[in-house]
N, C-alpha and C positions, 0 to 999 in steps of 0.2 A: 504493500499500499503506499502511495506517496504522499507529500503533504498536501496536493491538492485533492486527493481522496479524503484524506483525513479532514480537511477543511468542509467538504462537501457533507461528510457523515456528522460532524458537530452541527453545521448549519442546520441540518435537516433533524436532528434529535433535540435541539436546544430552540428550534423556531427562529433562528437569527438569519441575517443575510450572509451570504458568503464573506463579504468584506469583514462584517462585525466577526464572525467566526475565525477569519485569518488572523485578525489581530486579537482575538482571545488566545488563538493557539500561540501566536509569538509571544505575548506577555507571559503565558504559561512557562515556555520555553525560556525566556529571559529569566525569570523568576527562579526556575531550578538550575540555571546556569548560574547565578549570582548566589544561590545558597549553597551550592556544591564550592564555589570558589572561597566564599567566605567562611563557611561553617565546616566544610569537609563532608556533609552528609545531609541529603535530603529524603525522607521517608514518605511515600504515599501509601497510607493504609490500605492493604488490600492488593495494591497494584505492584510496589516495589520500593527498593532503596537504590539511590544512585549514591556513590561513594568514591572518594579520592583514595587510591591507593599507590604506594611508593614501590617502583621499580628500581632495583639495585643495578648498578653498574656492571656490565658483563662484557665478555669478549666475544667476537662473532667472525663470521667468514663472508666475504663480499661473494656473492654467487656467482658473478660476471668473470671476475679476477682470479677469484680463489686466494686472495689475499687476507690476511687476518686484519681485523679492525677493533677498535675500541668502541663499544657502545655506551654512552654516558647515562648515568642515573637520571630518572624523571618521574614523574607523577602523572597517572592515568586515572580515567574514572571507568568504574566498573558498574554494573547494573545486576541486582539481584531480585529476580521476579518474587513477588508476593504470593500470599495462599491462594486468593481468588482468582489471580491471573494463571497460575499454575492449573488449578482446576478448571478453569474454562477451557484451556487446552487439551487436557487430557481427558 
């Protein structure tokens, strides 16, 4: 499902115009992004949890040249599905 498809579903279910639904979706995404950035975790009960995880530095190999390279440490965002989302899929 693309963002456009999701906007159409939101507009239909909430009785909004597509423009209003797009603004609402953008605001929700922005809120989740800021929450993860500032607090490291955003929990949407029943849906899931977005969380910052730390990836350690490691050594790797460039697949094209087969030369070793160093991959620096960085933060990544992970998502763990909530119980209602898991149940709806199974």
